[in-house]
C-alpha positions in Angstrom: 0.0 0.0 0.0 1.2 3.5 -0.9 1.2 6.5 1.3 -1.4 9.3 1.1 0.3 12.2 -0.7 -2.6 14.7 -0.9 -6.1 15.5 0.6 -8.3 17.9 -1.2 -11.9 19.1 -0.8 -14.3 21.2 -2.9 -17.9 22.5 -2.5 -20.5 21.0 -4.8 -24.3 21.0 -4.9 -26.6 18.2 -3.9 -29.8 17.2 -5.6 -31.7 19.9 -3.8 -29.2 22.6 -4.8 -27.8 22.8 -1.3 -24.0 23.0 -0.8 -22.1 19.9 0.2 -18.5 18.6 -0.1 -16.5 16.3 -2.3 -13.3 14.9 -0.8 -10.4 13.4 -2.7 -7.5 11.4 -1.4 -4.4 10.6 -3.5 -1.3 8.5 -3.5 1.5 8.7 -6.1 -0.4 6.3 -8.3 -4.2 6.8 -7.6 -6.8 9.4 -6.7 -10.2 8.6 -5.2 -13.2 10.9 -4.6 -16.4 10.8 -2.6 -19.3 13.2 -2.5 -21.4 13.6 0.7 -25.2 13.4 0.8 -27.5 15.0 3.4 -30.9 14.2 4.8 -33.8 16.6 5.1 -35.5 14.3 7.6 -32.6 13.7 10.0 -32.9 12.0 13.4 -31.8 14.0 16.4 -29.3 11.3 17.3 -27.4 11.4 14.0 -23.8 12.7 13.7 -23.6 16.4 13.5 -23.6 17.8 9.9 -21.5 21.0 9.6 -22.1 23.7 7.0 -20.2 23.2 3.8 -17.9 26.2 4.4 -16.9 24.9 7.9 -16.4 21.4 6.5 -14.0 22.7 3.8 -11.9 24.4 6.4 -11.8 21.4 8.7 -10.6 19.1 5.9 -7.9 21.6 4.9 -6.6 22.5 8.3 -7.2 19.4 10.5 -7.8 16.3 8.4 -5.3 16.8 5.6 -2.2 17.4 7.8 -3.1 14.3 9.8 -3.5 12.0 6.8 -0.7 13.0 4.5 2.1 10.4 4.9 -0.3 7.8 6.3 -0.9 4.4 4.6 -3.9 4.5 2.2 -5.9 2.0 4.2 -9.5 2.4 5.2 -9.1 1.3 8.8 -6.0 3.5 9.4 -7.8 6.5 8.0 -10.9 5.9 10.0 -8.9 5.4 13.2 -7.3 8.8 12.6 -10.6 10.4 12.0 -12.1 9.0 15.2 -9.0 10.1 17.2 -9.1 13.6 15.7 -12.8 14.0 16.5 -13.1 12.3 19.9 -16.8 13.2 20.4 -19.8 10.9 20.5 -21.6 12.7 17.7 -18.8 14.0 15.4 -19.4 17.5 16.6 -15.7 18.4 16.1 -15.1 17.2 12.6 -18.7 16.8 11.4 -20.3 13.6 10.3 -20.2 14.9 6.7 -16.5 15.5 6.8 -15.8 12.1 8.4 -17.9 10.1 5.9 -16.5 11.9 2.9 -13.0 11.2 3.9 -13.9 7.6 5.0 -15.6 6.8 1.6 -12.7 8.3 -0.4 -10.3 6.2 1.7 -12.2 3.0 1.0 -12.2 3.8 -2.8 -8.5 4.5 -2.6 -7.8 1.3 -0.7 -9.8 -0.6 -3.4 -7.8 1.0 -6.2 -4.5 0.3 -4.4 -5.4 -3.4 -4.0 -6.9 -3.6 -7.5 -10.2 -4.8 -6.2 -13.8 -3.7 -7.0 -15.1 -1.7 -4.1 -17.8 -4.1 -3.2 -15.3 -6.9 -3.0 -13.1 -4.9 -0.6 -16.2 -4.3 1.5 -17.1 -8.0 1.5 -13.6 -9.0 2.5 -13.5 -6.5 5.3 -16.7 -7.8 6.7 -16.4 -11.5 5.9 -19.8 -11.3 4.1 -21.2 -13.0 1.1 -21.8 -10.4 -1.7 -25.3 -10.4 -3.2 -27.6 -8.0 -5.0 -30.2 -6.3 -2.7 -34.0 -5.9 -3.2 -34.8 -2.4 -4.5 -36.8 -0.2 -2.2 -38.0 2.2 -4.9 -39.6 5.4 -3.6 -42.6 6.2 -5.9 -44.7 8.5 -3.8 -43.2 11.2 -1.6 -44.9 12.9 1.4 -44.0 15.1 4.4 -40.7 16.9 4.2 -39.7 14.8 1.2 -42.8 15.8 -0.7 -42.0 19.5 -0.7 -44.0 19.9 2.5 -47.0 17.9 1.2 -48.4 16.7 4.5 -51.6 15.7 2.7 -49.6 12.5 2.3 -49.5 11.1 5.8 -46.2 9.2 5.4 -42.8 10.3 4.1 -42.1 7.5 1.6 -44.3 5.0 -0.2 -42.1 2.4 -1.8 -42.4 -0.5 -4.2 -40.0 -3.3 -3.2 -38.7 -5.3 -6.1 -37.2 -8.5 -4.7 -35.8 -10.2 -7.8 -32.1 -11.1 -7.6 -31.5 -9.5 -11.1 -31.2 -5.8 -10.6 -31.7 -4.9 -14.3 -35.0 -6.8 -14.4 -36.0 -5.2 -11.0 -35.1 -1.8 -12.2 -37.0 -2.1 -15.5 -40.1 -3.4 -13.7 -39.9 -0.4 -11.4 -39.6 2.0 -14.3 -42.7 0.5 -16.0 -44.7 0.6 -12.8 -43.6 4.2 -12.1 -44.7 5.2 -15.6 -48.1 3.6 -15.0 -48.4 5.3 -11.7 -47.6 8.7 -13.3 -50.5 8.2 -15.8 -52.9 7.4 -13.0 -51.7 10.3 -10.9 -52.1 12.8 -13.7 -55.5 11.5 -14.7 -56.7 11.7 -11.1 -55.0 14.9 -9.9 -53.7 16.8 -12.9 -50.2 18.2 -12.8 -48.4 16.8 -9.8 -45.1 17.9 -8.3 -42.2 15.5 -7.6 -40.7 15.2 -4.2 -37.1 15.3 -3.1 -36.5 11.7 -4.0 -38.3 11.9 -7.4 -41.6 10.3 -6.4 -45.0 11.8 -7.1 -46.6 13.9 -4.4 -50.4 13.9 -5.1 -52.9 15.8 -2.8 -54.6 12.7 -1.4 -57.5 13.0 1.0 -57.5 9.5 2.8 -54.9 7.4 4.5 -55.5 4.5 2.1 -55.4 6.5 -1.2 -51.6 6.2 -1.8 -51.7 2.5 -1.2 -54.5 2.1 -3.6 -52.6 3.9 -6.2 -49.5 1.8 -5.8 -51.6 -1.4 -5.8 -53.3 -0.5 -9.1 -49.9 0.4 -10.6 -48.3 -2.7 -9.3 -51.1 -4.9 -10.6 -49.8 -7.9 -8.6 -46.4 -7.9 -10.3 -44.4 -10.9 -9.2 -41.8 -10.5 -6.5 -43.0 -7.1 -5.4 -44.6 -5.7 -2.2 -45.1 -2.3 -0.6 -43.1 -0.5 2.1 -43.4 2.9 3.8 -41.1 5.2 5.7 -43.6 6.7 8.1 -41.0 9.1 9.6 -43.3 9.4 12.5 -41.1 11.9 14.3 -42.1 14.5 11.7 -45.8 14.3 12.6 -45.4 13.7 16.4 -46.3 16.5 18.8 -46.8 16.4 22.5 -47.4 12.7 22.8 -49.8 12.5 19.8 -49.5 11.9 16.0 -51.3 14.2 13.5 -52.3 12.6 10.2 -54.7 14.3 7.7 -56.2 16.6 10.3 -56.8 13.8 12.7 -55.1 13.1 16.0 -53.9 9.6 16.8 -52.6 8.1 20.1 -49.8 5.6 20.0 -52.4 2.8 20.3 -54.5 4.3 17.5 -51.4 4.5 15.2 -50.5 0.9 16.0 -54.0 -0.2 15.1 -53.8 1.8 11.8 -50.6 0.0 10.8 -52.1 -3.4 11.5 -55.2 -2.4 9.4 -53.0 -1.3 6.5 -51.1 -4.6 6.6 -54.4 -6.5 6.4 -55.7 -4.5 3.4 -52.5 -4.1 1.4 -49.3 -6.1 0.7 -47.4 -3.8 3.1 -44.5 -5.7 4.4 -42.1 -3.1 5.7 -42.7 -0.1 8.0 -39.8 2.2 8.8 -39.8 4.5 11.8 -43.5 3.8 12.7 -43.3 5.9 15.9 -41.4 8.9 17.3 -37.6 8.2 17.4 -37.5 7.6 21.2 -40.8 5.7 21.5 -38.9 2.4 22.0 -41.8 0.6 23.8 -44.2 1.3 20.9 -41.6 0.0 18.3 -41.2 -3.2 20.4 -45.0 -3.7 20.7 -45.5 -3.4 17.0 -42.6 -5.8 16.4 -44.0 -8.3 18.9 -47.5 -8.1 17.6 -46.8 -8.7 13.9 -45.5 -11.8 12.1 -41.7 -11.9 11.7 -42.0 -11.5 7.9 -43.3 -7.9 8.4 -40.2 -5.7 8.8 -40.3 -3.1 11.6 -37.4 -0.9 10.5 -35.3 1.4 12.7 -33.8 4.6 11.2 -34.2 7.7 13.3 -34.4 5.2 16.2 -31.1 3.5 15.4 -29.1 6.0 13.3 -26.5 3.4 12.1 -24.9 3.8 15.5 -23.7 0.5 17.2 -23.7 2.1 20.6 -27.3 3.2 20.3 -28.3 -0.1 18.7 -27.1 -2.4 21.5 -30.2 -2.0 23.7 -32.5 -2.4 20.8 -30.9 -5.7 19.8 -31.1 -6.9 23.4 -34.8 -5.9 23.7 -35.8 -7.0 20.2 -37.2 -3.6 19.5 -37.1 -3.9 15.7 -36.2 -6.6 13.2 -34.6 -4.5 10.5 -32.4 -1.4 10.2 -31.6 1.3 7.8 -27.9 1.7 7.1 -26.9 5.4 6.3 -23.1 5.8 6.9 -23.3 9.6 7.2 -25.5 9.1 10.3 -22.6 7.8 12.3 -19.6 9.2 10.3 -17.1 6.4 9.3 -17.2 3.1 7.5 -15.6 1.4 10.5 -18.6 2.4 12.7 -21.0 1.5 9.9 -19.4 -2.0 9.7 -19.8 -2.4 13.4 -23.5 -1.5 13.2 -24.1 -4.0 10.4 -22.2 -6.7 12.3 -24.4 -6.1 15.4 -27.6 -6.1 13.3 -26.7 -9.3 11.4 -25.8 -11.1 14.7 -29.3 -10.2 15.9 -30.9 -11.6 12.7 -32.0 -8.1 11.5 -32.4 -7.3 7.9 -30.1 -4.5 6.7 -31.3 -1.9 4.2 -28.6 0.4 2.8 -30.0 3.9 2.1 -29.4 7.1 0.2 -30.4 10.5 1.6 -33.0 13.0 0.3 -30.3 15.5 -0.7 -28.0 13.2 -2.7 -25.3 13.4 -5.3 -24.1 11.3 -8.3 -21.8 9.3 -6.0 -22.8 5.6 -6.2 -20.8 4.3 -3.2 -23.9 2.9 -1.5 -24.5 0.4 -4.4 -21.1 -1.2 -3.8 -21.8 -1.0 0.0 -25.1 -2.9 -0.3 -23.6 -5.6 -2.6 -20.5 -6.0 -0.5 -22.4 -6.3 2.8 -24.9 -8.7 1.2 -27.6 -6.3 2.4 -31.3 -7.3 2.2 -32.3 -4.0 0.5 -31.1 -0.8 -1.1 -33.1 2.4 -0.9 -32.1 4.7 -3.7 -35.3 6.7 -4.5 -37.4 6.8 -7.6 -36.0 5.3 -10.8 -35.4 8.5 -13.0 -33.5 11.4 -11.2 -29.8 11.2 -12.1 -28.5 11.0 -8.6 -30.9 8.1 -7.9 -30.4 6.4 -11.2 -26.6 6.4 -10.7 -27.1 3.9 -7.8 -29.3 1.6 -9.9 -26.9 1.8 -12.9 -23.9 0.9 -10.6 -25.9 -2.0 -9.2 -26.6 -3.3 -12.7 -22.9 -2.8 -13.7 -21.7 -4.8 -10.6 -24.1 -7.7 -11.3 -23.6 -8.0 -15.0 -19.9 -7.1 -15.5 -18.2 -7.9 -12.2 -20.2 -10.6 -10.4 -21.2 -12.6 -13.4 -17.9 -11.9 -15.1 
């Protein structure tokens, strides 16, 4: 392995037009880059995200001097980042700085070892690579739907569970096109949300599910999923949906009713991020094939996840590396989840970039699923294209 000879950073724009950073690390032979996404709906327990201007200065004045002359090895770089920061929530370096550097270091390590990135990730975690199911976001609500709180939940997803990502993607594109025709016929011109899904002005809880069911038309190897993002509509111990107030018990009954009526098999963040008893009750009450998924609850943080594993609070988890700050910590979270039998779903963010790192991450970890948004926006399509490329040209040879 060569030594790191240069660390550089520049400001770029994410898919919402907001400033973010792109980090590059170089040796004498190679250069690797990574662009950093950001979430609009971010849990309060996530790593701190610093403004882009502050992040640039930290990379240039703190991170670069510490890394130049070090081996271009993921674990070495991550250990330096953790030592430089020294806080529980990356408040010194910023989670966005840490993950940008960590991703770039992993890419550089893969280049130095002449390995595909997914293979490097697999070897680092002793996991069997595989292509994930696609959690394709087709209807956007809440803060992801440009503030469209007529849609009760934040993400309504079609899950395509075929092992062939090209076939899954093409099926998703066709269903999304059919959904678009239905939405335009019923509601006229309809805006798209942050992740590229439609954001129609529905008037009932069931309406988005009915739309997706009609568009899906019982397509094989598909089911429905939601990210409720319940913290966004939680106030003072109650949940507010479509001008109606729900208690925790009411909301739990609503989820059970939706599962009975529709092929809803995955519910992410069904309750407020600290309502751990309610998460556990829903997980206990439903069959194990229904995924109760932690995101704002778990924030890809192994220290926070330990009690949830012990108490069987959920049975699946969202993996967003920028929630915790380094790949090393992300790997620890995945190891903990896998040991508990949880399904891991690698995820993008609402403010994303053309960087396709998470496709390699999902394959390398053998993750159950990949959330990458709707099929057409370029920053979302980049992940799907990379997944197809891995499967067809690298895994199949």
